[in-house]
DRENBA-807477 format. One record per residue: residue number from 1; x, y, z of N, C-alpha, C, O, CB in turn. Coordinates in nm, 4 decimals, decimal comma. Glycine has a CB too. Example, Ala and Ser with C-alpha at 12.3 -4.5 7.8 and 13.67 -1.06 7.14 Angstrom:
BEGIN
+-----+----------+----------+----------+----------+----------+----------+----------+----------+----------+----------+----------+----------+----------+----------+----------+
|  nr |     n_c1 |     n_c2 |     n_c3 |    ca_c1 |    ca_c2 |    ca_c3 |     c_c1 |     c_c2 |     c_c3 |     o_c1 |     o_c2 |     o_c3 |    cb_c1 |    cb_c2 |    cb_c3 |
+-----+----------+----------+----------+----------+----------+----------+----------+----------+----------+----------+----------+----------+----------+----------+----------+
|   1 |   1,3190 |  -0,5690 |   0,7800 |   1,2300 |  -0,4500 |   0,7800 |   1,3200 |  -0,3300 |   0,7800 |   1,4236 |  -0,3319 |   0,8465 |   1,1308 |  -0,4473 |   0,9046 |
|   2 |   1,2850 |  -0,2250 |   0,7080 |   1,3670 |  -0,1060 |   0,7140 |   1,2900 |   0,0030 |   0,7870 |   1,3409 |   0,1138 |   0,8039 |   1,4084 |  -0,0598 |   0,5725 |
+-----+----------+----------+----------+----------+----------+----------+----------+----------+----------+----------+----------+----------+----------+----------+----------+
END
This chain:
BEGIN
+-----+----------+----------+----------+----------+----------+----------+----------+----------+----------+----------+----------+----------+----------+----------+----------+
|  nr |     n_c1 |     n_c2 |     n_c3 |    ca_c1 |    ca_c2 |    ca_c3 |     c_c1 |     c_c2 |     c_c3 |     o_c1 |     o_c2 |     o_c3 |    cb_c1 |    cb_c2 |    cb_c3 |
+-----+----------+----------+----------+----------+----------+----------+----------+----------+----------+----------+----------+----------+----------+----------+----------+
|   1 |   8,9867 |   7,7977 |  10,0608 |   8,8841 |   7,7384 |  10,1449 |   8,9517 |   7,6372 |  10,2372 |   9,0328 |   7,5560 |  10,1926 |   8,7716 |   7,6712 |  10,0589 |
|   2 |   8,9180 |   7,6427 |  10,3654 |   8,9789 |   7,5514 |  10,4613 |   8,9241 |   7,4102 |  10,4419 |   8,8172 |   7,3913 |  10,3839 |   8,9538 |   7,5997 |  10,6057 |
|   3 |   8,9976 |   7,3132 |  10,4904 |   8,9577 |   7,1724 |  10,4765 |   8,8236 |   7,1447 |  10,5452 |   8,7390 |   7,0786 |  10,4849 |   9,0662 |   7,0805 |  10,5350 |
|   4 |   8,7995 |   7,1925 |  10,6703 |   8,6687 |   7,1683 |  10,7314 |   8,5537 |   7,2321 |  10,6524 |   8,4457 |   7,1737 |  10,6436 |   8,6682 |   7,2213 |  10,8737 |
|   5 |   8,5752 |   7,3498 |  10,5956 |   8,4724 |   7,4164 |  10,5170 |   8,4430 |   7,3376 |  10,3900 |   8,3272 |   7,3209 |  10,3519 |   8,5153 |   7,5595 |  10,4823 |
|   6 |   8,5483 |   7,2892 |  10,3249 |   8,5322 |   7,2088 |  10,2028 |   8,4572 |   7,0790 |  10,2350 |   8,3695 |   7,0370 |  10,1595 |   8,6710 |   7,1769 |  10,1389 |
|   7 |   8,4922 |   7,0165 |  10,3469 |   8,4259 |   6,8929 |  10,3872 |   8,2773 |   6,9174 |  10,4142 |   8,1923 |   6,8398 |  10,3705 |   8,4938 |   6,8337 |  10,5120 |
|   8 |   8,2462 |   7,0255 |  10,4865 |   8,1072 |   7,0587 |  10,5144 |   8,0297 |   7,0863 |  10,3860 |   7,9157 |   7,0423 |  10,3711 |   8,0994 |   7,1793 |  10,6071 |
|   9 |   8,0906 |   7,1579 |  10,2948 |   8,0258 |   7,1895 |  10,1667 |   7,9959 |   7,0607 |  10,0894 |   7,8872 |   7,0460 |  10,0335 |   8,1154 |   7,2839 |  10,0816 |
|  10 |   8,0911 |   6,9682 |  10,0860 |   8,0716 |   6,8413 |  10,0158 |   7,9626 |   6,7573 |  10,0815 |   7,8852 |   6,6906 |  10,0129 |   8,2024 |   6,7626 |  10,0113 |
|  11 |   7,9568 |   6,7606 |  10,2148 |   7,8540 |   6,6845 |  10,2853 |   7,7153 |   6,7422 |  10,2565 |   7,6198 |   6,6671 |  10,2363 |   7,8815 |   6,6843 |  10,4371 |
|  12 |   7,7041 |   6,8735 |  10,2546 |   7,5763 |   6,9370 |  10,2235 |   7,5327 |   6,9060 |  10,0812 |   7,4149 |   6,8797 |  10,0569 |   7,5855 |   7,0880 |  10,2435 |
|  13 |   7,6250 |   6,9086 |   9,9883 |   7,5944 |   6,8765 |   9,8488 |   7,5488 |   6,7315 |   9,8359 |   7,4521 |   6,7027 |   9,7653 |   7,7173 |   6,9018 |   9,7593 |
|  14 |   7,6179 |   6,6402 |   9,9039 |   7,5804 |   6,4990 |   9,8991 |   7,4410 |   6,4790 |   9,9580 |   7,3623 |   6,4005 |   9,9052 |   7,6836 |   6,4127 |   9,9749 |
|  15 |   7,4102 |   6,5486 |  10,0659 |   7,2779 |   6,5393 |  10,1263 |   7,1693 |   6,5896 |  10,0333 |   7,0619 |   6,5300 |  10,0247 |   7,2741 |   6,6168 |  10,2555 |
|  16 |   7,1963 |   6,6978 |   9,9642 |   7,0987 |   6,7534 |   9,8696 |   7,0738 |   6,6560 |   9,7550 |   6,9596 |   6,6373 |   9,7131 |   7,1476 |   6,8891 |   9,8144 |
|  17 |   7,1783 |   6,5949 |   9,7051 |   7,1641 |   6,4964 |   9,5970 |   7,0821 |   6,3780 |   9,6457 |   6,9957 |   6,3282 |   9,5735 |   7,3029 |   6,4489 |   9,5464 |
|  18 |   7,1085 |   6,3330 |   9,7666 |   7,0349 |   6,2206 |   9,8226 |   6,8863 |   6,2536 |   9,8365 |   6,8016 |   6,1718 |   9,8007 |   7,0932 |   6,1815 |   9,9584 |
|  19 |   6,8545 |   6,3692 |   9,8865 |   6,7148 |   6,4089 |   9,9031 |   6,6415 |   6,4187 |   9,7708 |   6,5247 |   6,3806 |   9,7632 |   6,7067 |   6,5408 |   9,9752 |
|  20 |   6,7047 |   6,4678 |   9,6682 |   6,6378 |   6,4830 |   9,5394 |   6,6265 |   6,3520 |   9,4639 |   6,5473 |   6,3421 |   9,3701 |   6,7108 |   6,5835 |   9,4549 |
|  21 |   6,7037 |   6,2511 |   9,5023 |   6,7007 |   6,1255 |   9,4284 |   6,6159 |   6,0188 |   9,4958 |   6,6022 |   5,9096 |   9,4406 |   6,8401 |   6,0741 |   9,4102 |
|  22 |   6,5586 |   6,0454 |   9,6124 |   6,4831 |   5,9416 |   9,6817 |   6,3617 |   5,8945 |   9,6039 |   6,3208 |   5,7796 |   9,6207 |   6,4398 |   5,9913 |   9,8158 |
|  23 |   6,3023 |   5,9776 |   9,5198 |   6,1863 |   5,9356 |   9,4413 |   6,2217 |   5,8201 |   9,3492 |   6,1356 |   5,7375 |   9,3188 |   6,1316 |   6,0525 |   9,3600 |
|  24 |   6,3453 |   5,8124 |   9,3045 |   6,3855 |   5,7032 |   9,2166 |   6,3988 |   5,5719 |   9,2934 |   6,4145 |   5,4663 |   9,2321 |   6,5172 |   5,7370 |   9,1473 |
|  25 |   6,3929 |   5,5768 |   9,4252 |   6,4006 |   5,4557 |   9,5070 |   6,2644 |   5,4005 |   9,5413 |   6,2537 |   5,3042 |   9,6171 |   6,4765 |   5,4833 |   9,6335 |
|  26 |   6,1608 |   5,4594 |   9,4871 |   6,0255 |   5,4132 |   9,5168 |   6,0113 |   5,2671 |   9,4746 |   6,0667 |   5,2238 |   9,3735 |   5,9195 |   5,5017 |   9,4452 |
|  27 |   5,9368 |   5,1939 |   9,5535 |   5,9167 |   5,0518 |   9,5274 |   5,8128 |   5,0310 |   9,4170 |   5,7379 |   5,1220 |   9,3814 |   5,8732 |   4,9795 |   9,6557 |
|  28 |   5,8109 |   4,9092 |   9,3647 |   5,7130 |   4,8706 |   9,2636 |   5,6322 |   4,7532 |   9,3169 |   5,6876 |   4,6609 |   9,3767 |   5,7822 |   4,8342 |   9,1287 |
|  29 |   5,5018 |   4,7568 |   9,2952 |   5,4122 |   4,6525 |   9,3445 |   5,3142 |   4,6131 |   9,2341 |   5,2642 |   4,6984 |   9,1609 |   5,3360 |   4,7004 |   9,4710 |
|  30 |   5,2878 |   4,4842 |   9,2233 |   5,1848 |   4,4337 |   9,1324 |   5,0627 |   4,4010 |   9,2161 |   5,0725 |   4,3312 |   9,3170 |   5,2342 |   4,3077 |   9,0519 |
|  31 |   4,9469 |   4,4519 |   9,1738 |   4,8220 |   4,4286 |   9,2464 |   4,7179 |   4,3716 |   9,1512 |   4,6855 |   4,4309 |   9,0483 |   4,7703 |   4,5594 |   9,3118 |
|  32 |   4,6670 |   4,2556 |   9,1884 |   4,5622 |   4,1864 |   9,1137 |   4,4296 |   4,2267 |   9,1776 |   4,4046 |   4,1950 |   9,2939 |   4,5826 |   4,0286 |   9,1148 |
|  33 |   4,3449 |   4,2962 |   9,1025 |   4,2188 |   4,3461 |   9,1587 |   4,1001 |   4,2533 |   9,1298 |   3,9847 |   4,2936 |   9,1441 |   4,1893 |   4,4848 |   9,1035 |
|  34 |   4,1284 |   4,1306 |   9,0896 |   4,0222 |   4,0323 |   9,0648 |   3,9798 |   3,9662 |   9,1966 |   4,0328 |   3,9989 |   9,3029 |   4,0700 |   3,9244 |   8,9629 |
|  35 |   3,8856 |   3,8748 |   9,1890 |   3,8403 |   3,8030 |   9,3086 |   3,9492 |   3,7058 |   9,3555 |   4,0412 |   3,6719 |   9,2812 |   3,7076 |   3,7266 |   9,2799 |
|  36 |   3,9356 |   3,6625 |   9,4802 |   4,0327 |   3,5687 |   9,5373 |   4,0355 |   3,4376 |   9,4587 |   4,1426 |   3,3801 |   9,4390 |   3,9997 |   3,5409 |   9,6847 |
|  37 |   3,9193 |   3,3896 |   9,4137 |   3,9140 |   3,2654 |   9,3366 |   3,9890 |   3,2794 |   9,2045 |   4,0631 |   3,1892 |   9,1655 |   3,7686 |   3,2251 |   9,3105 |
|  38 |   3,9702 |   3,3915 |   9,1358 |   4,0413 |   3,4150 |   9,0100 |   4,1915 |   3,4224 |   9,0343 |   4,2703 |   3,3682 |   8,9568 |   3,9916 |   3,5445 |   8,9429 |
|  39 |   4,2305 |   3,4890 |   9,1408 |   4,3724 |   3,5009 |   9,1767 |   4,4328 |   3,3627 |   9,2008 |   4,5449 |   3,3359 |   9,1575 |   4,3899 |   3,5896 |   9,3025 |
|  40 |   4,3598 |   3,2749 |   9,2693 |   4,4101 |   3,1414 |   9,2991 |   4,4345 |   3,0593 |   9,1725 |   4,5253 |   2,9762 |   9,1682 |   4,3127 |   3,0687 |   9,3896 |
|  41 |   4,3526 |   3,0830 |   9,0690 |   4,3690 |   3,0097 |   8,9434 |   4,5006 |   3,0445 |   8,8752 |   4,5749 |   2,9556 |   8,8339 |   4,2526 |   3,0389 |   8,8494 |
|  42 |   4,5291 |   3,1730 |   8,8634 |   4,6536 |   3,2205 |   8,8025 |   4,6715 |   3,3681 |   8,8356 |   4,5749 |   3,4439 |   8,8446 |   4,6530 |   3,1979 |   8,6478 |
|  43 |   4,7965 |   3,4067 |   8,8534 |   4,8270 |   3,5462 |   8,8853 |   4,9733 |   3,5756 |   8,8544 |   5,0530 |   3,4846 |   8,8321 |   4,7958 |   3,5768 |   9,0339 |
|  44 |   5,0067 |   3,7031 |   8,8534 |   5,1444 |   3,7453 |   8,8324 |   5,2268 |   3,7026 |   8,9537 |   5,1859 |   3,7206 |   9,0684 |   5,1535 |   3,8998 |   8,8095 |
|  45 |   5,3415 |   3,6467 |   8,9258 |   5,4312 |   3,6059 |   9,0341 |   5,4629 |   3,7268 |   9,1224 |   5,5085 |   3,8299 |   9,0727 |   5,5623 |   3,5436 |   8,9771 |
|  46 |   5,4392 |   3,7143 |   9,2516 |   5,4673 |   3,8217 |   9,3454 |   5,3555 |   3,9234 |   9,3627 |   5,3671 |   4,0150 |   9,4441 |   5,5885 |   3,8917 |   9,3026 |
|  47 |   5,2478 |   3,9081 |   9,2872 |   5,1361 |   4,0035 |   9,2975 |   5,0590 |   3,9823 |   9,4269 |   5,0525 |   3,8717 |   9,4806 |   5,0411 |   3,9895 |   9,1767 |
|  48 |   5,0014 |   4,0906 |   9,4750 |   4,9138 |   4,0879 |   9,5909 |   4,7709 |   4,0955 |   9,5399 |   4,7405 |   4,1735 |   9,4495 |   4,9457 |   4,2046 |   9,6904 |
|  49 |   4,6839 |   4,0150 |   9,5975 |   4,5436 |   4,0164 |   9,5572 |   4,4630 |   4,1061 |   9,6506 |   4,4490 |   4,0784 |   9,7697 |   4,4857 |   3,8734 |   9,5566 |
|  50 |   4,4105 |   4,2138 |   9,5937 |   4,3155 |   4,3002 |   9,6641 |   4,2014 |   4,3274 |   9,5667 |   4,2154 |   4,4095 |   9,4761 |   4,3834 |   4,4353 |   9,7142 |
|  51 |   4,0885 |   4,2591 |   9,5849 |   3,9750 |   4,2838 |   9,4948 |   3,9377 |   4,4317 |   9,4926 |   3,9509 |   4,5017 |   9,5930 |   3,8533 |   4,1998 |   9,5374 |
|  52 |   3,8916 |   4,4778 |   9,3781 |   3,8600 |   4,6187 |   9,3582 |   3,7727 |   4,6753 |   9,4700 |   3,7970 |   4,7867 |   9,5165 |   3,7910 |   4,6374 |   9,2252 |
|  53 |   3,6719 |   4,6006 |   9,5135 |   3,5796 |   4,6494 |   9,6166 |   3,6486 |   4,6743 |   9,7504 |   3,5968 |   4,7488 |   9,8335 |   3,4668 |   4,5502 |   9,6359 |
|  54 |   3,7652 |   4,6125 |   9,7722 |   3,8375 |   4,6258 |   9,8990 |   3,9598 |   4,7165 |   9,8883 |   4,0278 |   4,7410 |   9,9879 |   3,8803 |   4,4894 |   9,9480 |
|  55 |   3,9874 |   4,7656 |   9,7699 |   4,1135 |   4,8359 |   9,7438 |   4,1349 |   4,9584 |   9,8323 |   4,2430 |   4,9756 |   9,8886 |   4,1186 |   4,8779 |   9,5998 |
|  56 |   4,0350 |   5,0422 |   9,8451 |   4,0510 |   5,1653 |   9,9239 |   4,0865 |   5,1341 |  10,0695 |   4,1684 |   5,2036 |  10,1297 |   3,9220 |   5,2495 |   9,9182 |
|  57 |   4,0256 |   5,0305 |  10,1258 |   4,0516 |   4,9956 |  10,2655 |   4,1834 |   4,9209 |  10,2847 |   4,2449 |   4,9311 |  10,3909 |   3,9383 |   4,9117 |  10,3189 |
|  58 |   4,2275 |   4,8462 |  10,1838 |   4,3409 |   4,7556 |  10,2035 |   4,4713 |   4,7985 |  10,1365 |   4,5729 |   4,7316 |  10,1548 |   4,3045 |   4,6218 |  10,1536 |
|  59 |   4,4723 |   4,9068 |  10,0602 |   4,5946 |   4,9450 |   9,9896 |   4,7111 |   4,9666 |  10,0870 |   4,8269 |   4,9456 |  10,0509 |   4,5706 |   5,0723 |   9,9073 |
|  60 |   4,6808 |   5,0081 |  10,2088 |   4,7843 |   5,0282 |  10,3100 |   4,8595 |   4,9007 |  10,3465 |   4,9697 |   4,9080 |  10,4009 |   4,7228 |   5,0862 |  10,4335 |
|  61 |   4,8020 |   4,7838 |  10,3177 |   4,8704 |   4,6562 |  10,3407 |   4,9883 |   4,6398 |  10,2445 |   5,0853 |   4,5701 |  10,2745 |   4,7718 |   4,5385 |  10,3247 |
|  62 |   4,9782 |   4,7045 |  10,1296 |   5,0829 |   4,6945 |  10,0274 |   5,1838 |   4,8074 |  10,0439 |   5,3045 |   4,7834 |  10,0483 |   5,0215 |   4,6980 |   9,8856 |
|  63 |   5,1344 |   4,9300 |  10,0532 |   5,2224 |   5,0455 |  10,0688 |   5,1427 |   5,1654 |  10,1191 |   5,0227 |   5,1785 |  10,0951 |   5,2925 |   5,0793 |   9,9354 |
|  64 |   5,2137 |   5,2509 |  10,1886 |   5,1556 |   5,3794 |  10,2264 |   5,2324 |   5,4918 |  10,1584 |   5,1989 |   5,6093 |  10,1731 |   5,1569 |   5,3977 |  10,3803 |
|  65 |   5,3367 |   5,4539 |  10,0831 |   5,4180 |   5,5519 |  10,0105 |   5,3490 |   5,5834 |   9,8791 |   5,3430 |   5,4992 |   9,7896 |   5,5631 |   5,4991 |   9,9861 |
|  66 |   5,2979 |   5,7029 |   9,8678 |   5,2206 |   5,7408 |   9,7500 |   5,3074 |   5,7675 |   9,6273 |   5,2563 |   5,8044 |   9,5216 |   5,1384 |   5,8626 |   9,7805 |
|  67 |   5,4392 |   5,7489 |   9,6415 |   5,5298 |   5,7595 |   9,5268 |   5,5642 |   5,6226 |   9,4684 |   5,6243 |   5,6143 |   9,3613 |   5,6577 |   5,8316 |   9,5677 |
|  68 |   5,5267 |   5,5159 |   9,5378 |   5,5530 |   5,3816 |   9,4858 |   5,4760 |   5,3615 |   9,3552 |   5,3724 |   5,4240 |   9,3326 |   5,5134 |   5,2727 |   9,5901 |
|  69 |   5,5279 |   5,2741 |   9,2704 |   5,4592 |   5,2396 |   9,1463 |   5,3701 |   5,1190 |   9,1726 |   5,4158 |   5,0165 |   9,2234 |   5,5608 |   5,2102 |   9,0311 |
|  70 |   5,2435 |   5,1322 |   9,1377 |   5,1450 |   5,0263 |   9,1580 |   5,0960 |   4,9787 |   9,0219 |   5,0218 |   5,0495 |   8,9537 |   5,0260 |   5,0759 |   9,2460 |
|  71 |   5,1378 |   4,8584 |   8,9826 |   5,0941 |   4,7997 |   8,8562 |   4,9663 |   4,7209 |   8,8835 |   4,9667 |   4,6268 |   8,9629 |   5,2058 |   4,7079 |   8,7933 |
|  72 |   4,8586 |   4,7588 |   8,8187 |   4,7271 |   4,7015 |   8,8426 |   4,6816 |   4,6190 |   8,7234 |   4,7032 |   4,6576 |   8,6085 |   4,6257 |   4,8113 |   8,8728 |
|  73 |   4,6184 |   4,5052 |   8,7508 |   4,5618 |   4,4260 |   8,6416 |   4,4393 |   4,3494 |   8,6900 |   4,4177 |   4,3315 |   8,8098 |   4,6670 |   4,3286 |   8,5847 |
|  74 |   4,3596 |   4,3046 |   8,5926 |   4,2403 |   4,2238 |   8,6197 |   4,2262 |   4,1245 |   8,5047 |   4,3273 |   4,0779 |   8,4521 |   4,1102 |   4,3137 |   8,6349 |
|  75 |   4,1046 |   4,0913 |   8,4647 |   4,0846 |   4,0003 |   8,3510 |   4,0918 |   4,0721 |   8,2170 |   4,1514 |   4,0210 |   8,1222 |   3,9506 |   3,9301 |   8,3635 |
|  76 |   4,0318 |   4,1897 |   8,2087 |   4,0208 |   4,2586 |   8,0799 |   4,0803 |   4,3987 |   8,0776 |   4,1019 |   4,4549 |   7,9702 |   3,8781 |   4,2669 |   8,0409 |
|  77 |   4,1071 |   4,4558 |   8,1950 |   4,1570 |   4,5929 |   8,2033 |   4,0528 |   4,6910 |   8,2534 |   4,0857 |   4,8049 |   8,2867 |   4,2063 |   4,6374 |   8,0691 |
|  78 |   3,9272 |   4,6482 |   8,2591 |   3,8196 |   4,7367 |   8,3045 |   3,8311 |   4,7671 |   8,4544 |   3,8346 |   4,8836 |   8,4940 |   3,6831 |   4,6734 |   8,2742 |
|  79 |   3,8368 |   4,6636 |   8,5365 |   3,8460 |   4,6853 |   8,6809 |   3,9790 |   4,7491 |   8,7204 |   3,9840 |   4,8311 |   8,8121 |   3,8281 |   4,5534 |   8,7549 |
|  80 |   4,0852 |   4,7121 |   8,6523 |   4,2149 |   4,7735 |   8,6847 |   4,2160 |   4,9208 |   8,6453 |   4,2861 |   5,0008 |   8,7072 |   4,3300 |   4,6986 |   8,6135 |
|  81 |   4,1393 |   4,9572 |   8,5431 |   4,1243 |   5,0985 |   8,5081 |   4,0516 |   5,1752 |   8,6167 |   4,0875 |   5,2885 |   8,6485 |   4,0499 |   5,1129 |   8,3762 |
|  82 |   3,9484 |   5,1127 |   8,6741 |   3,8770 |   5,1746 |   8,7858 |   3,9684 |   5,1850 |   8,9081 |   3,9647 |   5,2839 |   8,9812 |   3,7495 |   5,0938 |   8,8205 |
|  83 |   4,0496 |   5,0828 |   8,9291 |   4,1431 |   5,0836 |   9,0416 |   4,2464 |   5,1953 |   9,0245 |   4,2812 |   5,2631 |   9,1212 |   4,2136 |   4,9466 |   9,0544 |
|  84 |   4,2946 |   5,2140 |   8,9035 |   4,3905 |   5,3210 |   8,8743 |   4,3306 |   5,4571 |   8,9094 |   4,3950 |   5,5382 |   8,9759 |   4,4323 |   5,3176 |   8,7254 |
|  85 |   4,2084 |   5,4819 |   8,8651 |   4,1408 |   5,6087 |   8,8930 |   4,1221 |   5,6290 |   9,0435 |   4,1470 |   5,7377 |   9,0955 |   4,0045 |   5,6136 |   8,8217 |
|  86 |   4,0786 |   5,5249 |   9,1121 |   4,0571 |   5,5318 |   9,2564 |   4,1864 |   5,5665 |   9,3302 |   4,1887 |   5,6558 |   9,4149 |   4,0011 |   5,3989 |   9,3080 |
|  87 |   4,2937 |   5,4947 |   9,2969 |   4,4207 |   5,5181 |   9,3660 |   4,4771 |   5,6565 |   9,3362 |   4,5344 |   5,7206 |   9,4243 |   4,5222 |   5,4116 |   9,3265 |
|  88 |   4,4613 |   5,7023 |   9,2139 |   4,5082 |   5,8369 |   9,1807 |   4,4304 |   5,9418 |   9,2599 |   4,4884 |   6,0404 |   9,3052 |   4,4945 |   5,8633 |   9,0292 |
|  89 |   4,2997 |   5,9214 |   9,2769 |   4,2194 |   6,0130 |   9,3588 |   4,2630 |   6,0090 |   9,5049 |   4,2475 |   6,1073 |   9,5774 |   4,0703 |   5,9780 |   9,3478 |
|  90 |   4,3173 |   5,8959 |   9,5479 |   4,3663 |   5,8815 |   9,6853 |   4,5067 |   5,9389 |   9,7010 |   4,5610 |   5,9421 |   9,8114 |   4,3654 |   5,7342 |   9,7267 |
|  91 |   4,5654 |   5,9844 |   9,5898 |   4,6965 |   6,0480 |   9,5971 |   4,8133 |   5,9623 |   9,5538 |   4,9279 |   6,0070 |   9,5599 |   4,7203 |   6,0924 |   9,7334 |
|  92 |   4,7872 |   5,8394 |   9,5099 |   4,8953 |   5,7536 |   9,4605 |   4,9319 |   5,8016 |   9,3201 |   4,8536 |   5,7878 |   9,2261 |   4,8530 |   5,6009 |   9,4598 |
|  93 |   5,0504 |   5,8574 |   9,3077 |   5,0921 |   5,9253 |   9,1852 |   5,1268 |   5,8310 |   9,0704 |   5,1200 |   5,8692 |   8,9536 |   5,2097 |   6,0118 |   9,2143 |
|  94 |   5,1640 |   5,7080 |   9,1042 |   5,2147 |   5,6166 |   9,0020 |   5,1332 |   5,4876 |   8,9946 |   5,1893 |   5,3782 |   8,9889 |   5,3605 |   5,5837 |   9,0295 |
|  95 |   5,0012 |   5,5011 |   8,9947 |   4,9134 |   5,3864 |   8,9728 |   4,9013 |   5,3670 |   8,8218 |   4,8699 |   5,4608 |   8,7486 |   4,7717 |   5,4074 |   9,0401 |
|  96 |   4,9264 |   5,2441 |   8,7760 |   4,9316 |   5,2161 |   8,6321 |   4,8394 |   5,0994 |   8,5980 |   4,8528 |   4,9910 |   8,6547 |   5,0767 |   5,1848 |   8,5874 |
|  97 |   4,7472 |   5,1209 |   8,5069 |   4,6604 |   5,0141 |   8,4584 |   4,7375 |   4,9339 |   8,3542 |   4,7639 |   4,9819 |   8,2440 |   4,5272 |   5,0713 |   8,3987 |
|  98 |   4,7730 |   4,8109 |   8,3907 |   4,8466 |   4,7243 |   8,2979 |   4,7532 |   4,6428 |   8,2095 |   4,7988 |   4,5703 |   8,1211 |   4,9383 |   4,6309 |   8,3751 |
|  99 |   4,6220 |   4,6544 |   8,2330 |   4,5254 |   4,5866 |   8,1472 |   4,4844 |   4,4513 |   8,2013 |   4,4846 |   4,4265 |   8,3218 |   4,5817 |   4,5704 |   8,0093 |
| 100 |   4,4489 |   4,3641 |   8,1068 |   4,4027 |   4,2305 |   8,1421 |   4,5167 |   4,1324 |   8,1575 |   4,6309 |   4,1617 |   8,1219 |   4,3065 |   4,1801 |   8,0387 |
| 101 |   4,4852 |   4,0170 |   8,2101 |   4,5850 |   3,9134 |   8,2363 |   4,6605 |   3,8737 |   8,1092 |   4,7802 |   3,8456 |   8,1150 |   4,5180 |   3,7906 |   8,2973 |
| 102 |   4,5917 |   3,8710 |   7,9941 |   4,6587 |   3,8357 |   7,8684 |   4,7631 |   3,9400 |   7,8291 |   4,8658 |   3,9056 |   7,7706 |   4,5558 |   3,8204 |   7,7560 |
| 103 |   4,7377 |   4,0675 |   7,8609 |   4,8360 |   4,1731 |   7,8349 |   4,9559 |   4,1587 |   7,9291 |   5,0713 |   4,1735 |   7,8891 |   4,7713 |   4,3130 |   7,8512 |
| 104 |   4,9249 |   4,1300 |   8,0531 |   5,0278 |   4,1243 |   8,1568 |   5,1215 |   4,0051 |   8,1375 |   5,2416 |   4,0162 |   8,1623 |   4,9630 |   4,1173 |   8,2945 |
| 105 |   5,0675 |   3,8913 |   8,0934 |   5,1505 |   3,7724 |   8,0822 |   5,2613 |   3,7869 |   7,9767 |   5,3555 |   3,7076 |   7,9743 |   5,0637 |   3,6532 |   8,0492 |
| 106 |   5,2497 |   3,8883 |   7,8897 |   5,3559 |   3,9161 |   7,7938 |   5,4754 |   3,9829 |   7,8595 |   5,5859 |   3,9822 |   7,8052 |   5,3036 |   4,0032 |   7,6818 |
| 107 |   5,4520 |   4,0419 |   7,9793 |   5,5554 |   4,1192 |   8,0476 |   5,6066 |   4,0510 |   8,1752 |   5,7233 |   4,0665 |   8,2114 |   5,5018 |   4,2564 |   8,0816 |
| 108 |   5,5199 |   3,9761 |   8,2425 |   5,5509 |   3,9218 |   8,3729 |   5,5214 |   3,7714 |   8,3779 |   5,4278 |   3,7243 |   8,3133 |   5,4717 |   3,9955 |   8,4808 |
| 109 |   5,6011 |   3,6964 |   8,4543 |   5,5722 |   3,5534 |   8,4697 |   5,4466 |   3,5311 |   8,5543 |   5,4211 |   3,6038 |   8,6503 |   5,6921 |   3,4814 |   8,5336 |
| 110 |   5,3692 |   3,4299 |   8,5169 |   5,2473 |   3,3965 |   8,5899 |   5,2674 |   3,2724 |   8,6742 |   5,3499 |   3,1866 |   8,6426 |   5,1308 |   3,3763 |   8,4938 |
| 111 |   5,1914 |   3,2640 |   8,7814 |   5,1859 |   3,1449 |   8,8652 |   5,0513 |   3,0815 |   8,8386 |   4,9476 |   3,1472 |   8,8475 |   5,2061 |   3,1780 |   9,0185 |
| 112 |   5,0534 |   2,9509 |   8,8054 |   4,9284 |   2,8797 |   8,7753 |   4,9096 |   2,7666 |   8,8716 |   4,8104 |   2,6942 |   8,8632 |   4,9274 |   2,8270 |   8,6315 |
+-----+----------+----------+----------+----------+----------+----------+----------+----------+----------+----------+----------+----------+----------+----------+----------+
END
């Protein structure tokens, strides 16, 4: 095999590997689906506040990449469960209900 042919083959292989691995580069986002007042009291560090009633209209402010991981939480896990279902119906493949704030604080630092 000639050197230019070998180089082209290696470049094509590298490109294929890159294309198949892009899903692992998806971003992660924490979304607090409680009210703005509840969010102001305490929330996960770095979380974005989008109340459940506004989620469908405002999710694009956080991401439009439907492969990103969206960690959702509220006070008890009920609203974040509804948010998970809504986002999955909208095509977000990695929407995750993390439950209530007490569950989340075991995993993530809170801002008070």
